[in-house]
C-alpha positions as CSV (number, residue, x, y, z in Angstrom):
1,M,38.5,11.2,1.7
2,I,36.1,10.1,-1.0
3,E,38.0,9.0,-4.1
4,A,35.1,7.7,-6.2
5,I,31.4,7.7,-6.4
6,L,29.7,4.6,-7.9
7,W,26.4,5.4,-9.7
8,D,24.4,2.5,-11.1
9,N,21.7,3.2,-13.6
10,D,19.4,0.1,-13.6
11,G,20.9,-2.7,-15.7
12,V,24.4,-1.4,-15.9
13,L,25.8,-3.3,-13.0
14,V,22.8,-5.0,-11.5
15,D,19.5,-5.7,-13.3
16,T,16.8,-4.9,-10.7
17,E,13.9,-4.3,-13.1
18,E,12.3,-7.7,-12.3
19,M,12.5,-7.1,-8.6
20,F,11.1,-3.6,-9.0
21,F,8.2,-4.9,-11.0
22,L,7.4,-7.6,-8.4
23,A,7.6,-5.0,-5.6
24,T,5.4,-2.6,-7.4
25,R,2.9,-5.3,-8.3
26,D,2.7,-6.5,-4.7
27,T,2.3,-3.0,-3.4
28,L,-0.5,-2.1,-5.8
29,A,-2.2,-5.4,-5.1
30,G,-2.5,-4.2,-1.4
31,A,-4.5,-1.2,-2.7
32,G,-6.7,-3.4,-4.9
33,V,-4.9,-2.7,-8.2
34,D,-3.9,-5.6,-10.4
35,L,-0.7,-5.0,-12.3
36,T,0.2,-7.2,-15.2
37,R,3.7,-7.4,-16.7
38,E,2.3,-5.9,-19.9
39,Q,0.8,-2.9,-18.1
40,Y,4.1,-2.4,-16.2
41,I,6.1,-2.4,-19.5
42,E,3.7,0.1,-21.0
43,F,3.4,2.6,-18.2
44,A,6.9,2.4,-16.6
45,L,9.3,1.4,-19.4
46,T,7.5,2.7,-22.5
47,S,5.7,5.8,-21.1
48,G,8.0,6.6,-18.2
49,R,5.1,7.0,-15.8
50,S,5.0,5.9,-12.2
51,A,2.8,3.5,-10.2
52,F,1.2,6.5,-8.6
53,D,-0.4,7.3,-12.0
54,L,-2.2,3.9,-11.9
55,L,-3.4,4.6,-8.4
56,E,-4.7,8.0,-9.4
57,A,-6.6,6.5,-12.3
58,Q,-8.0,3.6,-10.3
59,F,-9.3,5.8,-7.5
60,K,-9.8,9.0,-9.4
61,L,-7.3,10.8,-7.2
62,V,-6.1,14.4,-7.7
63,S,-2.4,14.5,-7.3
64,Q,-2.3,18.3,-6.7
65,P,-5.1,20.5,-5.5
66,E,-6.1,23.4,-7.8
67,R,-5.1,26.9,-6.7
68,G,-7.3,28.5,-4.2
69,T,-8.9,25.3,-3.0
70,V,-6.8,24.8,0.0
């Protein structure tokens, strides 16, 4: 029987923000996108956007096709 569920919003119990930045930076580097700490702070922490937004902008990707084009 489950008596409790532990939920950790980042920074409450363990601060993983630095590890997440490094992992995101390394992953994007593999796609040819350079990510600085300042960019990460702006898009992820200030604007609440994801790394996918940077990939879409870099490669002019369309995240969802328009209706009727598929």
